[in-house]
C-alpha positions in Angstrom: 76.8 133.8 103.8 73.4 135.2 102.6 71.2 133.6 105.2 70.1 136.9 106.7 68.8 138.2 103.3 66.7 135.0 102.8 69.0 133.5 100.2 69.8 129.9 101.3 72.1 129.1 98.4 75.9 128.9 98.3 77.9 131.8 97.0 81.6 131.7 96.6 83.6 134.2 94.6 87.1 134.3 93.1 89.4 137.1 91.8 92.7 136.8 89.9 93.4 140.5 89.6 93.4 141.8 93.2 89.7 142.4 93.4 89.1 144.3 90.2 86.9 141.6 88.8 85.1 138.6 90.4 83.8 135.3 89.2 81.2 133.2 91.1 82.5 129.6 91.7 79.6 127.5 93.0 79.4 124.8 90.3 78.8 121.4 92.0 77.8 122.6 95.4 74.3 121.6 96.4 71.8 124.4 96.7 69.8 125.0 99.8 72.7 125.5 102.2 74.7 128.7 102.6 78.5 128.8 102.5 80.4 129.6 105.7 84.1 129.3 104.8 86.5 128.8 101.9 90.3 128.0 102.3 93.1 127.5 99.8 95.6 124.7 100.4 98.9 126.3 101.4 101.0 123.8 99.5 98.8 123.0 96.4 97.8 125.8 94.2 94.2 125.5 93.0 93.2 123.1 95.7 90.3 124.7 97.6 88.1 123.6 100.5 84.7 125.1 101.4 82.1 124.5 104.0 78.3 125.0 104.0 75.5 124.5 106.5 75.5 120.8 105.8 79.0 119.6 104.8 82.6 120.1 103.5 83.5 120.5 99.8 86.7 120.3 97.7 87.8 121.7 94.4 90.8 120.5 92.4 90.6 123.2 89.7 90.6 126.5 91.6 86.9 126.5 92.2 85.6 125.8 88.7 84.1 122.5 89.9 83.3 121.2 93.4 82.6 117.8 94.9 81.6 116.6 98.4 84.1 115.4 101.0 81.3 114.0 103.2 81.4 110.3 103.9 80.0 109.4 107.3 80.0 112.8 108.8 76.5 113.9 109.9 74.8 116.8 108.1 75.9 119.7 110.3 76.7 123.3 110.0 80.4 123.6 109.3 81.4 127.1 110.5 85.1 127.2 109.7 88.0 125.2 108.1 91.7 125.1 108.8 94.6 123.2 107.2 96.8 122.2 110.1 100.3 120.7 109.9 100.7 117.4 111.8 104.2 117.0 113.2 103.7 113.2 113.8 102.8 112.2 110.2 104.7 115.1 108.7 101.6 115.9 106.8 98.6 118.3 106.9 95.1 117.6 108.3 91.9 119.4 107.4 90.0 120.6 110.5 86.3 121.3 110.3 84.8 123.3 113.2 81.1 122.6 113.4 78.1 124.2 115.2 77.0 121.7 117.8 79.1 118.6 117.0 82.6 119.7 117.9 85.6 119.2 115.6 86.0 116.8 112.8 89.5 116.0 111.4 90.3 114.6 107.9 93.7 113.1 108.6 96.4 113.6 106.0 95.3 115.5 102.9 98.2 114.2 100.8 95.8 112.2 98.5 93.8 115.4 97.8 97.0 117.3 96.9 97.8 114.6 94.3 94.2 113.8 93.2 94.3 115.8 90.0 97.3 113.9 88.8 95.7 110.6 89.9 92.5 111.3 88.1 94.3 111.9 84.8 96.4 108.7 85.1 95.7 105.8 82.8 96.0 102.5 84.5 97.2 103.1 88.1 98.6 105.9 90.2 100.7 105.5 93.3 100.5 108.6 95.6 103.8 109.9 97.0 103.5 109.1 100.8 104.4 111.5 103.5 107.2 110.9 105.9 106.3 108.1 108.4 107.3 108.5 112.0 108.2 105.3 113.9 106.5 105.8 117.3 105.7 103.3 120.0 102.1 104.1 121.1 100.9 103.8 124.6 98.7 100.7 125.2 95.6 100.4 127.3 97.3 97.9 129.6 96.3 95.7 131.4 92.6 96.0 130.7 91.4 97.4 127.3 88.2 99.3 127.1 85.2 97.1 126.1 83.5 98.0 122.8 80.4 99.5 124.5 82.4 102.3 126.1 82.3 105.5 124.0 85.7 106.5 122.8 87.2 108.6 120.0 89.0 106.9 117.2 92.7 107.6 116.5 93.9 108.2 112.9 95.8 105.4 111.2 99.4 105.4 112.0 102.5 103.9 110.3 103.2 104.6 106.7 100.0 105.4 104.9 100.1 104.3 101.2 97.4 105.3 98.8 96.9 104.2 95.3 94.3 104.7 92.5 93.1 102.3 89.8 91.4 103.9 86.8 89.6 100.6 86.1 89.2 97.1 87.6 92.4 95.0 87.5 91.9 91.3 86.6 95.4 90.2 87.7 97.1 90.5 91.0 97.8 93.8 92.6 100.8 94.1 94.9 102.6 96.7 97.0 106.3 96.0 97.9 108.3 98.1 100.4 112.0 98.0 99.4 115.0 99.2 101.5 117.8 101.4 100.2 119.5 98.3 98.7 116.5 97.2 96.8 115.7 94.3 99.1 112.0 93.6 99.7 111.1 94.4 103.3 107.3 93.9 103.2 104.8 92.7 100.6 101.0 93.1 100.4 99.0 91.3 97.7 95.5 90.9 96.4 96.0 87.1 96.2 95.2 86.0 99.7 93.7 82.6 100.1 93.2 82.4 103.8 90.7 81.8 106.6 87.6 83.9 106.9 88.1 87.5 108.1 86.2 87.8 111.5 85.8 91.5 110.9 83.9 91.0 107.6 82.6 87.5 107.6 81.6 86.4 111.1 79.2 83.7 109.9 82.0 81.9 108.0 84.4 82.5 110.9 81.9 80.9 113.3 81.5 77.9 111.0 85.3 77.3 111.1 85.4 77.6 114.9 82.4 75.3 115.4 84.1 72.7 113.4 87.3 73.1 115.4 86.5 74.8 118.7 89.9 74.2 120.2 91.6 76.2 117.6 93.5 79.2 119.1 91.9 81.3 116.3 88.6 80.9 118.1 89.9 82.0 121.6 89.3 85.7 121.0 85.8 87.4 120.8 85.0 88.7 117.3 84.8 92.3 118.3 88.6 92.5 118.9 90.3 91.5 115.6 90.8 94.2 113.0 89.9 93.8 109.4 92.5 91.6 107.6 94.3 93.8 105.1 93.9 93.1 101.4 94.9 94.8 98.2 91.6 95.7 96.4 91.7 95.4 92.6 88.5 97.4 91.9 88.6 100.8 90.3 88.9 103.8 92.6 91.0 105.0 95.6 92.5 102.5 98.0 94.7 102.7 101.1 96.8 100.4 103.2 98.9 101.1 106.3 102.3 99.6 106.6 103.2 99.3 110.3 106.9 99.7 109.5 107.8 96.2 110.3 109.4 93.4 108.3 107.4 90.6 106.7 105.7 88.8 109.7 106.7 85.3 110.4 103.5 84.6 112.2 104.8 81.6 114.2 101.8 81.5 116.4 98.1 81.6 115.6 95.3 83.3 117.5 95.2 86.0 120.2 95.6 89.7 120.1 98.3 92.1 121.4 96.8 93.1 124.8 99.1 96.1 125.1 97.3 97.7 122.2 93.9 96.1 122.2 91.2 98.3 120.6 87.8 96.9 119.6 87.7 96.0 115.9 91.3 97.3 115.5 93.4 94.7 117.4 96.3 92.8 115.9 98.2 89.6 116.8 101.4 90.1 118.7 104.2 91.2 116.3 106.3 88.5 114.7 108.9 90.7 113.0 111.2 93.6 113.9 110.8 97.3 113.1 112.2 98.6 109.8 115.1 100.9 110.5 114.7 104.7 110.0 115.9 105.7 106.5 115.0 105.8 102.9 112.6 103.2 101.3 110.8 102.7 98.0 107.1 101.8 97.6 106.4 99.8 94.5 102.9 99.2 93.2 102.4 96.5 90.6 99.0 96.4 88.8 98.0 95.4 85.3 101.5 94.2 84.5 103.0 97.7 85.2 105.0 98.9 88.1 105.0 102.4 89.8 107.4 103.6 92.5 107.5 106.4 95.0 110.1 107.3 97.7 109.2 106.9 101.3 111.1 108.2 104.3 110.8 106.5 107.7 112.1 108.6 110.6 112.6 107.8 114.3 110.5 109.3 117.1 112.2 112.7 117.5 112.0 112.3 121.3 114.5 109.3 121.2 117.9 110.5 122.3 119.8 107.1 122.1 123.1 107.4 120.2 123.1 106.3 116.5 125.7 103.7 117.2 123.5 102.0 119.9 120.5 102.1 117.6 122.5 100.7 114.7 123.7 97.7 116.9 120.1 97.0 118.0 119.0 97.0 114.3 121.9 94.9 113.2 121.4 92.2 115.8 117.6 92.2 115.6 117.7 91.7 111.8 120.3 89.0 112.1 118.1 87.0 114.4 115.0 87.7 112.3 116.7 86.4 109.1 117.9 83.3 111.0 114.3 82.8 112.3 112.9 83.2 108.8 115.4 80.8 107.2 114.8 78.2 109.8 111.0 78.6 109.6 111.1 78.2 105.8 113.4 75.2 106.1 110.8 73.7 108.5 108.1 74.2 105.9 110.3 72.6 103.2 111.1 69.6 105.4 107.5 69.2 106.4 106.4 69.1 102.8 109.2 66.6 101.9 108.1 64.3 104.8 104.6 64.2 103.2 106.1 63.3 99.8 108.2 60.5 101.4 105.2 59.1 103.2 103.3 59.1 99.9 106.1 57.4 98.1 106.2 54.7 100.8 102.5 54.1 100.4 102.5 54.1 96.6 105.7 52.3 95.8 106.4 50.2 98.8 109.7 52.1 99.5 110.9 52.1 103.1 111.9 55.6 104.2 113.7 54.2 107.2 116.4 56.5 108.7 115.7 59.2 106.2 112.0 59.6 107.3 113.0 59.4 110.9 115.7 62.1 110.3 113.2 64.5 108.8 110.8 63.9 111.6 113.5 64.6 114.2 114.4 68.0 112.6 110.8 69.0 111.6 108.2 67.2 113.7 104.6 67.6 112.8 102.8 70.7 114.2 100.1 68.3 115.4 102.8 66.9 117.8 103.6 70.3 119.1 106.7 71.2 117.1 108.8 70.2 120.1 111.9 72.2 121.1 114.1 69.1 121.3 113.6 65.7 119.7 115.1 62.9 121.7 117.2 60.3 120.0 118.5 57.0 121.3 122.2 57.0 122.2 122.7 60.7 121.9 121.8 64.1 123.3 118.5 65.7 122.2 118.6 67.8 119.1 116.8 71.1 118.6 114.2 71.2 115.9 114.0 73.8 113.1 110.7 75.2 114.3 112.0 75.6 117.9 115.3 77.2 116.7 113.3 79.6 114.6 111.2 80.6 117.6 114.3 81.1 119.8 115.8 83.4 117.2 112.6 85.4 116.7 112.2 85.7 120.5 115.7 87.1 120.7 115.0 89.5 117.9 111.7 90.8 119.3 113.2 91.2 122.8 115.6 93.8 121.5 112.7 95.6 119.8 111.0 96.5 123.1 113.0 99.8 123.4 115.2 102.1 121.4 118.4 101.2 123.3 121.5 99.2 122.8 121.1 95.4 123.3 121.7 94.4 126.9 124.2 91.7 127.9 121.3 89.2 128.6 119.9 89.9 125.1 123.3 89.4 123.4 123.6 86.1 125.3 120.2 85.0 124.1 121.2 85.8 120.5 124.3 83.7 120.9 122.3 80.7 122.2 119.7 81.1 119.4 122.5 81.4 116.8 124.0 78.1 117.9 120.6 76.4 117.8 119.7 77.6 114.4 123.1 76.7 112.9 122.9 73.2 114.4 119.3 72.6 113.2 120.1 74.0 109.7 123.2 71.8 109.4 121.2 68.7 110.2 118.6 69.7 107.6 121.3 70.5 105.0 122.6 66.9 105.4 119.2 65.4 105.1 118.1 67.3 102.0 121.4 66.5 100.2 122.8 63.1 101.1 119.7 61.8 102.7 117.4 62.7 99.8 120.0 61.5 97.3 120.1 58.1 99.0 116.3 57.8 99.1 116.0 58.8 95.4 118.5 56.0 94.7 116.2 53.6 96.3 113.3 54.9 94.3 115.3 54.5 91.1 115.8 50.8 91.9 112.0 50.5 91.9 111.8 52.3 88.6 110.2 55.4 90.2 111.0 59.0 89.5 113.1 60.9 92.0 111.6 63.3 94.5 112.3 67.0 94.0 113.0 69.2 97.0 109.9 71.4 97.7 110.4 75.2 97.3 111.2 77.3 100.3 108.2 79.1 101.7 106.7 80.0 105.1 104.3 77.4 106.4 100.8 78.8 107.2 100.3 80.2 110.7 98.0 83.0 112.0 95.2 84.1 109.5 97.6 84.9 106.7 98.9 83.6 103.4 102.4 82.8 102.2 102.8 86.4 101.2 102.5 87.5 104.8 99.1 89.3 104.7 97.9 89.4 108.3 95.3 91.3 110.2 97.3 94.2 111.3 96.5 96.9 113.9 95.7 100.1 112.0 96.6 101.9 115.2 100.0 100.4 115.5 102.8 102.9 114.7 
C-alpha cells in the first residue's frame, strides 16, 4: 500500500525463490486504487485473491492476470481478505473485511477453483459440486417479515450445481440428478412452457390473474414467490440449486410455504420427499453431449437417530411417493383418454356409454373438484386416482417432517393409502385394457381407427411443466 507516499496505484509482488527475486503482478487491476491485501487459495495453487480501495480481484494464473470479482458490491475500501471453511456446505467462502460497510461474503468459491479448467473447455463444463448437507432450516413462523423490513440475505442452500457454456446452445439443456443405481431423482430443463414467472414478468402474470381472478395462483402477493428456476442456454456461467428433494408432483397450485416465507424467495409447499443421504451423480446434457460429476448428500450431523430408523423412514416415504406419482400420472392419462373418447363421440356418433362413465368415475374432471370418492348406483363409493394420489403423497410428506422412525399413526396412514391406490389403479387397469378394447371394437364397426392410449405424464399443476420445473425456494435446504 503506497498511499502514504502519494502513489495511488496497485502494487503486488511475487517471488518463487524465497525472496531472492521479485516480479510485479498488477496486470488487469484498475489503477487509481492502492492494494490492501493478497491471499492465495489454500486448496488451489495459483488461485489468488486481492483487494484494493474499491473492490476485490481474482487471478487464476498465479497473478499474471487479474479480473474483478465485483458484481453488486459497492465501491468500498476492502482492508483484508480471508478464505474461511464452511462446515455446512463443506466448502470455502471468501470473506472481505471492509472499511465502513462491514463484512461481505462470497459463498462457496468452488467455481473459482475450477474456473481455469472451465474456461479452457470446448462446449460445456460441469463443475464438481461440494458436499451438500441436508438441513431443515428454521422458518419465520407464523408471521414472516414483510419486504420493507431490512434483513440480511442467506446464501443459497441445498446442492449448488454450476455449469459453464462456451457458446450459446440452440437445443435443450438439462441437468439430471441420478441416485447410486442410476435412477433419475430430479430433472431440470431449459424447455419450460409454463405460466408467466411473477418474479420476472409481473405484467404478464397480472394479465393472467385478471382473466381468472379466482385462480389460486393469484392468491399470493407478487413479492413472495421466488424466481422460477430455468436452465439458461446462453454462453457463460450458470447456477441452479437442487433442494435435495425428488421430482415434485405439484398436486396443488398456488400459495407459498408459510414456514419458510421470505420476500422474493418463497416456494410452494413441498410435494416430494427428501433424497436420502448418499452418493449421487449430476449429469449435464448440452449440445448433444453429456457431462457427469459425483455429488455427496450428507445428513445434518446433529441428527442422532439410528440408521435403521432413518432407513425405514426413507423406504416408506419413497414407497408412498412412487404410489402417489403413479396414480397421478394414471389420472393424467385417463383424463386425456376421456377427452379423446368425447371427441370420437362427437365426430363419429359413437356412444361411449359405460366406458366413458367408468373413466369419469376413476378420473373426474379437475373442474369438478377431483372428488375423493365417486358415488355409483348400487354400490359403495370408489376412490378416484387423484384422491388416492393425494392420500399417498400426504402419507409420504407426513413422515418427512422429522428425522425419526415412522410413528404407528403414520404407518397406519400408509396402509390406508396403499389400499386406496391399489384399488383405484386396478379399476383404471381394467378400463384401459378391456374397456378401451371394447370401445375400439365399436369404432371399428363404424370404420374408424382405434384410439391409442395416451402416454403417461404428470398433468399440469402449480407453475411448472411436465419436467417438474417449479419455483423453488433458494433458501430451502
